[in-house]
N, C-alpha and C positions, 0 to 999 in steps of 0.2 A: 075364577077373578083371576088370578094370577096368568094363568094361559093366553086371557087376553090383555093385562097388562101387556104380558111380554110380546104379543103377538101389535100391540098398535104400537110400543118402541120398536119395532122390525120397520115397523112401516115408517114411523121418522125418522130411521137411517137411511132409506132409499136404497140408493146405488153404493153408497160407503161400505155395504154388505155383501155385495155382489164377487164372485172369484168364490177359489176355491178357498176355508180356509181348517186349519186342524189343531184342532185343542185335545190336551191331553188332560184324561178324571184321573187325577190321583187319588187312591183310593189308602181306606187304614185297614179295611175287613171289621169295622164295628160298623153300626145299627145305622151310624148318622152318615156312612156309604148312600145310601136310599135316598135320601133326598136329592143329594149332589146327581144321582143316574138320574132318577124322574125329572127334573130339570135341564138336562144336556137332554134329554132323548125329546121334550117338549121343543126346547133349542131346533134339534134338527127336524122336527116336524115345519116346523116354518122356515127353516134354510137349509134345502135338502144338502148343498155345497157347504158343507159344513161337515166333518168328520172324527169323530172323538174318538182318540184312543184311553181304553183303560186300563191304566197302570197302579199296579198293587206297590207303596211306596212303605216301605218299613221305616226309614227317619222319620217321616212326617207323623206327628199325631193327631194332625185333624186332619178332615179330607179338604179336597179341594179343585177346582178347577185351573188348570195352567192355562193360559193364553198365549204367553210368551216363554220361554226359559227362566225369567224373570219377572212375568209378574203372575201372580196367583191367586185364586180369591176361595177363601177360603169362608162364603158366603153365598148364600140364596137371593139374588135381586129381586128386589121387589118393588113396587111402588115410587119413590122417585130416585134409587139405586138403579133401576133398570138402564134408563138412557149413558148415565157413566161408563156403566159395564159393556153396553154394545157399543159405546164410543172408544172405549179400550181395547174389545175383540177387533174394532175396525181398524186399530191402529198396525194390528198384526200383517195386514197387506198393505200397508201404506207407507210412503217415504219420511223420512226423520220428522218427528213432528217441527213446524215451526215456531223457533223460540227465537228471543232477544238474544243481538248479539254474545253479549256477555253472559247471558246464563248459559250459552252452548259453547264458549268456552271455556267455561270454568268445567260442563261437564265430562271437557276433554281431557283435565287434568286429575279426574277418578280413574289412578287404576287400578286401585284393586275391590275385589270384592265389596260390596256394602250392605246390609241390609236395611228396610225398612218397612216396618210395622204398622198399618194403618188401622184402627179400630175404628168400627161404624155401627150404627142401630139402622134399622128398615124405615123408625119416622125418625130420624133426626134429620133437620133440616138443612143445617150445615156440613152434614158428611159428601152427597153427589160435589159438593164445591171444591173437598179435598180431595178427592175419586180423580176429580179433572186435574187436581192441579201436579197432583202427584206420577198417575198414569204417563205421561209427556215423558215425563223427565227419565223413568224406566226402560221407555222405549226406545229413546234416544241415548241411553246410556247404557252397555253392556253389564257394565259392575254395578249396577244400582239394582236389589233384588226389594220387590213389592210385595209385600202379602198383605189381603185385603181381607180381617176377620169382622164378623160380624158379633161384637163380643155378647146380643144376647140372644145367638143361635149354640155360643160358646162361651157361658158367664164362668166358667172353673177357670179359663187359659185366660181370663178377663183380670178375671182376679189374680193368678199368678202373677201378671203384668202388674198389677196394681194400677189399672186403669177402673177411676173414679166418673169420667163422663166422658162420651165421644163430641168431636171426632177427637181421637188421641191416635200422633205421628209419634212413633216410636223410633229412634237409628239407633240399631245394634243393641246397646242393653240398658245405655245410661242417658242418651241425651233425651228428651221428649217435649213433644208441645201438645196442648190443650185447647182448644177451640182453634181456629181459622190462624193458617201462617204460610205466608209467601215462598214461592217453589225458591226465590233465591236465598233465603235465609238459608232455607234447607241445604241446597247447594254448598251454599259459604263453608255451613258447620261439617260434611263432609270432605271439604277438600282441606281443611283448615284440622279436624277433630286427628286426636294423638291417639298414633297407633298403639300403645299401650295399653288404650278405653277399649280396646276391639271385644266383642264378644267372642264365644267358641266357636258358635255357631261361624262368625264373620271369619276368625283365619282359619275353621277346617274348608269352608270355600274356598280359601286362597292355596291351600295344601291340594287340594280336587284341581283346582287351575292348574298345577304344576308347577308353583310359586312361593315351593319349601325355604328358596334361600331367601327372598322378600324378608320370610319374616325372621331368618336368622339373622341377615343385614341390619334388621330394625332394631330389634334387640341387642345386637352389639354398637349400635349407635347410640343406644339410650343407656347402653351399660347396664340394662335389669332385664329380668327373667318379664315376661308379662302376665298377670295371672289366670288371664285363661290358657297361657300353654297349658300349664300344668292338666287341664282337664282335657288338652285333645291327646296328651301321655296315658291316660287312665282311661281314655274313652273307651264306650265295652265294644265300637267295632274295631275288628282289628287291623285293616285297612288305615282306618284313620288316625290307629295308635302307631303305623309304619311309617307314616309321613312325618309324625310328628319326632319320629327318633329318627330317621334323614335333616330333622332340624340341628338337635341335639347332637346326631352325630358331627356335621359341619361345626357348628357351637365348638365343640369340644377338643375340633382341629384346630381352629382361627381365634380362640376367644377361653381358656380352658377354665382361667380364675370364673368366670360369669358363668360357664356353663356349670362349675362347681355349686351353683346359687341356689341349682335345681334340685338337690340332693335331700334336705333339709325335708323340702313341703312334700317331693316327693316318697323320702320313708316315710312320712307320716299317714300315707293311702296304704301302707303294704298288708298291717294286720287285717284291713277290714276288705283288702280284696280277692277274687278267687286265683284258684291256684294258677291258670292260665295268664292271668293280668298277674299276678308277682312274677313267675315266670321274666316277662317285659319288662319288669320294673326293675329288677337283677339288671339283667340288662341295659338297663338307662344309668343302672347306677353307677353301672362298670364301666360305660362309656364316661360317664362324666364325675365320679366322685371323685374322694380322697382321701389321706388315711382315716379320718371318722367313721366315715361310711363305713369304710373297708373292717372296722372294730364291729362295727353295728352288724356288719353282714356275719361275719366269722360267729357273734354271739348267738344268732339267729338259727344257724345252722344244725343244729342238735333239734331240733323243733321241727326240720324239715322233714325228717324219713331218710327211707333212700329212694331216691328216683328219680326223676327229670328237674323234679324243684330243684333238689339238694345240689345237682350237677349244674345249674345253672347260677346258683351261689359260689362252687368255688370256678366257674367260668368266669365269675364279675371281678372276685377275688384275683385270680390269675389278670384279668385283662386289665386292673389295677394296678397291679403290682407291674406290669410292664410299661405301665407310663410313668412310673416312677422313677 
């Protein structure tokens, strides 16, 4: 039945799906991968010019179909969801979507990566309309990262995000809409959002986009350490911690009093960190700390034993002394 529905949907799309289209199948190594592989095989059998690249993605908790670099489906399109999926797929090779002038101008003002997560369900009558409303925004603006998740397929993820009904659109981690919302309202909220409310995933994307200085400048302007920035400094991925360290080093040079605000919340994470992370925390404290944190590091040295971690603590103390 699903294959017949997909075949009918492809037929309705006509020439919009002509030409070579490459999509990426982001896999996690979990059992859930299988249904996404099967769906893509079925899609390719109907559209021979579609090429599917499989990629293991350790950063993702859910498998998904990456239609563009900033549009991913963690959903298996069925029934009324098939046409919006195929329309989004067609955007891969099409020009920038035709949007109202005011909306287009607002989209050009979005200069930092922003995550939109749209929760849907297979038989939801309003969900297809929300996909049709949000997908063109991501197609027109590379800084909008749209993830469509089938909440019935991944109920645990929906529960973690406290999704009670669909469609549910979440901007970052703070702002959400349940039911229909206009593209203009969403874009206005993105343009006017408070940078301090950005999620750790959004800040991580900004780092990976080579814009560490943007994070530093925004925290300096606000004279506050963004709560999610702490998460980057203790992120399980070393490269993310390294990028966050670049931000911290820049702030320690340009706004040392502000950088010092990082030390208390960072020190609170020290005891539960593993050895590698403790070493990175000590380095960060050496770059941004003050006399109070130096005393705490001295107190903990006897418990570190002899080795790299003790050496990192001594290096941190020396770094602090060189700045006093």
